[in-house]
C-alpha positions as CSV (number, residue, x, y, z in Angstrom):
1,M,103.8,34.9,97.4
2,K,103.4,37.3,100.4
3,M,106.4,39.3,99.3
4,K,105.0,39.6,95.5
5,K,101.8,40.9,97.1
6,V,103.8,43.5,99.3
7,L,105.7,44.5,96.4
8,A,102.5,45.0,94.4
9,V,100.9,47.2,96.9
10,I,103.9,49.4,97.3
11,L,104.0,49.9,93.5
12,V,100.4,50.8,93.5
13,I,101.1,53.2,96.2
14,C,103.8,54.9,94.4
15,M,101.6,55.1,91.6
16,V,99.1,56.9,93.5
17,F,101.5,59.4,94.9
18,A,103.1,60.0,91.6
19,L,99.7,60.9,90.1
20,C,98.9,63.2,93.1
21,A,102.4,64.8,92.6
22,C,101.3,65.9,89.1
23,G,97.7,66.8,90.1
24,S,94.6,66.2,88.1
25,K,91.3,68.1,86.7
26,E,88.0,67.3,85.9
27,E,87.2,67.5,82.3
28,G,83.9,65.9,80.8
29,G,83.8,63.3,83.4
30,E,87.3,62.3,82.6
31,K,90.6,62.8,84.9
32,K,93.6,63.9,83.4
33,V,97.0,64.0,84.5
34,V,98.3,67.5,84.6
35,Q,101.8,68.8,84.9
36,Q,102.5,71.1,88.1
37,Y,104.9,74.0,87.4
38,T,105.8,76.4,90.4
39,M,107.0,80.1,89.9
40,G,109.2,81.4,92.4
41,T,108.2,85.1,93.7
42,M,109.3,87.2,96.9
43,G,107.0,88.1,99.9
44,A,103.5,87.0,100.2
45,T,102.1,90.5,99.3
46,G,105.0,91.9,97.2
47,G,105.0,92.9,93.6
48,Y,106.5,89.7,92.1
49,M,103.9,87.6,94.1
50,M,101.3,89.5,92.5
51,L,103.0,89.4,88.9
52,G,103.3,85.8,89.5
53,T,99.6,85.0,90.5
54,A,98.3,87.2,87.6
55,I,100.3,84.9,85.2
56,A,99.4,81.8,86.7
57,S,95.8,82.7,86.5
58,I,96.0,83.5,82.7
59,V,97.9,80.2,81.9
60,N,95.8,78.1,84.2
61,E,92.6,79.2,82.7
62,K,93.5,79.6,79.0
63,L,96.0,77.2,78.1
64,P,94.4,73.9,76.6
65,E,97.3,72.0,77.8
66,D,97.0,70.3,81.0
67,V,99.5,72.6,82.6
68,Y,99.0,74.6,86.0
69,I,101.4,77.0,87.4
70,T,101.6,77.6,91.0
71,P,103.4,80.8,92.6
72,V,105.4,80.2,95.6
73,Q,107.4,82.6,98.2
74,E,110.8,82.9,98.0
75,S,112.7,84.6,100.6
76,L,115.9,85.3,98.8
77,G,114.1,86.8,95.7
78,S,116.0,87.0,92.4
79,V,118.9,85.1,93.7
80,G,116.8,82.1,95.2
81,N,114.5,81.9,92.0
82,I,117.3,81.7,90.0
83,K,119.0,79.0,91.8
84,A,115.8,77.1,92.3
85,I,115.5,76.6,88.7
86,E,119.0,75.6,88.2
87,S,118.7,73.0,90.7
88,G,115.6,71.6,89.1
89,E,113.4,72.6,92.3
90,R,111.2,75.0,90.3
91,E,110.3,75.6,86.7
92,L,109.6,79.3,86.5
93,G,110.4,82.6,88.5
94,I,110.9,86.2,88.6
95,A,114.5,87.7,89.0
96,S,116.2,91.4,88.5
97,S,118.0,91.6,85.1
98,N,121.3,92.3,86.9
99,V,121.0,88.9,88.8
100,C,120.4,87.3,85.5
101,L,123.5,88.5,84.2
102,D,125.4,87.5,87.6
103,A,124.3,84.0,87.2
104,A,124.7,83.5,83.4
105,N,128.3,85.3,83.8
106,A,129.4,83.7,87.2
107,R,130.4,87.3,88.4
108,T,129.2,87.1,92.2
109,E,129.7,84.6,95.2
110,D,126.3,83.8,94.8
111,F,127.1,82.0,91.3
112,P,130.4,80.6,91.5
113,E,129.6,78.7,88.2
114,K,127.7,79.9,85.1
115,A,123.8,79.0,85.3
116,T,123.1,77.0,82.3
117,E,119.4,75.8,82.9
118,V,117.8,79.3,83.2
119,M,116.5,81.4,80.2
120,A,114.3,84.2,80.0
121,W,110.6,84.3,79.4
122,F,109.8,88.0,79.2
123,T,110.6,91.2,80.8
124,A,108.1,92.4,83.1
125,H,108.0,95.7,85.2
126,Y,110.8,97.5,86.6
127,G,112.3,98.1,90.2
128,I,113.7,101.7,91.4
129,T,116.1,102.1,94.2
130,Y,114.5,103.3,97.6
131,S,117.1,105.1,99.6
132,I,114.9,106.6,102.4
133,A,115.4,107.7,106.1
134,T,113.4,109.1,109.1
135,K,113.4,112.9,109.3
136,A,114.4,112.2,112.9
137,S,117.9,110.3,112.0
138,G,119.1,113.5,110.4
139,I,120.0,111.7,107.3
140,K,120.4,114.0,104.2
141,T,122.9,112.3,101.8
142,W,124.4,109.0,101.5
143,K,127.5,109.7,103.3
144,D,125.1,110.4,106.4
145,F,124.1,106.7,106.2
146,E,127.4,105.9,108.1
147,G,126.9,105.5,111.8
148,K,123.3,104.8,111.2
149,K,121.1,101.9,111.5
150,V,120.1,100.8,107.8
151,S,118.3,97.8,106.5
152,I,119.5,96.6,103.2
153,G,117.0,93.7,102.4
154,S,117.1,89.9,103.9
155,F,120.3,88.4,104.0
156,G,121.7,86.8,100.8
157,S,119.0,89.0,98.6
158,N,119.8,90.9,95.5
159,D,119.0,94.1,97.8
160,A,121.6,93.4,99.9
161,Y,124.2,92.3,97.6
162,L,123.6,95.5,95.6
163,A,123.7,97.8,98.8
164,L,126.9,96.4,100.2
165,N,128.7,95.9,96.9
166,V,127.3,98.6,94.3
167,F,125.3,101.4,95.8
168,L,127.1,102.4,98.9
169,P,130.6,102.1,97.6
170,A,129.4,104.0,94.5
171,A,128.1,106.6,96.9
172,G,131.7,106.7,98.6
173,V,130.2,105.3,101.8
174,D,132.4,103.3,104.3
175,V,130.3,100.2,104.5
176,S,132.1,99.3,107.8
177,K,130.7,102.4,109.4
178,V,127.2,101.5,108.5
179,K,125.2,99.5,111.2
180,I,123.8,97.0,108.7
181,E,120.3,95.4,109.5
182,Y,119.2,92.7,107.0
183,L,115.5,93.2,106.8
184,G,112.8,92.6,104.2
185,M,110.9,95.7,102.7
186,G,107.9,95.2,104.8
187,D,109.9,94.7,108.1
188,S,112.1,97.4,107.3
189,T,109.4,99.9,107.0
190,T,107.7,98.7,109.9
191,A,111.1,99.0,112.0
192,M,111.3,102.6,110.7
193,S,107.8,103.3,111.8
194,D,108.9,102.1,115.3
195,G,112.0,103.9,115.4
196,Q,114.1,100.7,115.6
197,I,116.2,101.7,112.5
198,D,117.1,104.9,110.6
199,A,116.9,104.1,107.2
200,Y,116.3,101.4,104.3
201,I,117.8,100.9,100.9
202,G,116.2,98.6,98.7
203,T,114.4,98.2,95.2
204,G,110.9,98.3,94.4
205,A,108.1,99.1,92.0
206,P,107.1,103.1,92.1
207,K,104.3,103.6,94.4
208,V,105.2,100.5,96.6
209,A,102.4,100.3,99.3
210,S,104.7,99.4,102.3
211,I,106.7,102.5,101.9
212,L,103.7,104.7,100.9
213,S,102.3,103.6,104.4
214,L,105.3,104.5,106.0
215,T,105.6,107.8,104.7
216,E,101.7,108.5,105.7
217,S,102.8,107.7,109.3
218,R,106.0,109.1,110.1
219,D,108.1,111.8,108.6
220,T,110.2,110.0,106.1
221,V,113.0,111.5,103.7
222,F,114.0,110.7,100.4
223,V,117.9,110.4,100.4
224,P,119.3,111.0,96.7
225,M,122.2,109.5,95.4
226,D,124.2,112.1,93.3
227,Q,124.8,111.7,89.7
228,A,128.6,110.8,90.0
229,A,127.5,107.8,92.0
230,I,124.7,107.2,89.5
231,D,127.1,107.3,86.6
232,K,129.3,104.7,88.4
233,C,126.6,102.4,88.9
234,L,125.6,102.6,85.2
235,A,129.4,102.1,84.3
236,D,130.1,99.1,86.2
237,Y,126.5,97.4,85.4
238,P,125.4,98.7,81.9
239,E,122.1,96.5,82.3
240,F,120.8,99.2,85.1
241,I,118.6,102.0,83.8
242,I,117.6,105.4,85.2
243,K,113.9,106.0,86.6
244,D,112.8,108.8,88.4
245,M,111.6,108.7,91.9
246,K,108.5,111.2,91.7
247,Q,106.9,113.3,94.5
248,S,103.4,112.5,92.9
249,D,104.3,108.8,93.4
250,M,105.0,109.3,97.1
251,P,102.9,112.3,98.0
252,S,103.7,112.2,101.6
253,M,107.4,111.7,101.1
254,I,109.5,114.7,102.1
255,M,111.6,115.7,99.0
256,D,113.4,118.8,98.0
257,A,112.5,118.3,94.3
258,E,109.5,117.1,92.0
259,S,111.7,114.2,91.1
260,Y,115.0,112.6,91.4
261,P,116.9,110.0,89.2
262,T,117.3,106.7,90.8
263,V,119.0,103.6,89.5
264,A,116.7,101.1,88.3
265,M,116.6,97.3,86.9
266,K,114.1,95.5,84.9
267,H,112.4,92.3,86.3
268,V,112.6,89.5,84.1
269,V,110.3,86.2,84.1
270,I,112.4,83.2,83.9
271,I,112.0,79.8,82.9
272,D,113.6,76.4,82.9
273,K,115.2,76.0,79.4
274,D,114.2,72.4,79.2
275,I,110.4,73.4,79.1
276,D,108.8,72.1,75.6
277,E,109.3,74.9,73.0
278,D,105.6,74.4,71.8
279,L,104.2,74.9,75.2
280,V,106.3,77.9,76.3
281,Y,105.2,79.3,73.0
282,N,101.5,78.8,73.8
283,M,102.0,80.1,77.2
284,T,103.4,83.5,76.0
285,K,100.7,83.7,73.4
286,Y,97.9,83.2,76.1
287,V,99.6,85.8,78.3
288,F,100.3,88.6,75.9
289,E,96.7,88.0,74.4
290,N,95.4,88.5,78.0
291,L,98.1,91.1,79.3
292,D,95.1,93.6,80.1
293,K,94.7,91.1,83.0
294,V,98.0,91.4,84.2
295,Q,98.1,95.3,83.7
296,S,94.7,95.7,85.9
297,V,96.4,93.9,89.0
298,K,98.8,96.8,89.6
299,A,99.3,100.1,88.4
300,E,103.1,99.6,88.0
301,F,102.4,96.7,85.5
302,A,100.9,99.0,82.8
303,V,104.9,99.1,81.7
304,I,104.6,95.3,80.7
305,T,103.9,95.2,77.0
306,L,104.6,93.3,74.0
307,E,106.8,95.8,72.7
308,E,109.2,95.6,75.8
309,A,108.9,92.1,76.4
310,A,112.0,90.8,74.5
311,K,114.1,94.0,75.8
312,G,116.5,93.9,78.6
313,T,116.3,90.3,79.7
314,G,120.2,89.9,80.0
315,I,119.9,86.4,79.3
316,A,118.7,84.3,76.4
317,I,115.1,84.2,75.6
318,H,113.4,80.6,75.6
319,P,113.0,79.4,71.8
320,G,109.3,79.1,72.4
321,A,108.9,82.7,73.7
322,A,111.3,83.9,71.0
323,K,109.1,82.1,68.3
324,Y,106.1,84.4,69.4
325,F,107.9,87.1,69.6
326,K,109.4,87.1,66.4
327,E,106.0,86.5,64.9
328,K,104.6,89.7,66.5
329,G,107.8,91.5,65.1
330,V,109.4,92.7,68.5
331,L,112.5,90.4,68.6
């Protein structure tokens, strides 16, 4: 008898924890169980987090279904976000288009097997390649990175992979001669400002705040990649695009021209393929019916439009989102 009571208590406790894990909201005096989804971003103050927060705000406020999205940090950015969805740890995330293709085709060490659980929700903004150095370092070309302390992003991140395996080799740089440091963008700009490292190579939105702040406090030069190297990058990774680094976007950065072409890649909001089709349709509908709220968060988000939403994802679009895009004539 005592054992039955104990089991009953344990069962009740488990049910309480299960309900807490799902969450609840008050509506008309009635408690409803809600589904909690998490969206992987990147750093706490970066563009991925700002985008994830804007999307979550719209869905959480507007969607009639009892669903809440919570943005969470992911130190490995694109790679970590895809892996988290693939393992069932999260339901949503943001990743660069090239990493989406890496995962879908198992073409890098990070993805020895093809990712099968991840689909695209929609294409968001894009990131350009920042190749910058302190003026004091004397770096003027990519070959000059040899012998210098260069940060390439967090260890295991997409930025680090691209720098080591794509950008530096394409530019004819002997990677073994570069003193590699693994620091995220924020830590990299701080280290450059303090004179601890000479340069940084990484991707980010135009006008990114941490780099703008660096250029205002320390003489910083943009190190352009030559056209031959850019052509090689695009030949090896056709999903890359070209976008300009503009002097008007970084007025305090030292540049010898009004703009330079850079290798860029689109950012894709990704989603678990098993999320209900009707739910994803409604999520898509509410995000794009309230897109002005996303665009108002950050100037770079102005490029997020319905017309571009289904382009450049690199991987298949979730059926729920595809249904909405087809209705709107953009897919």
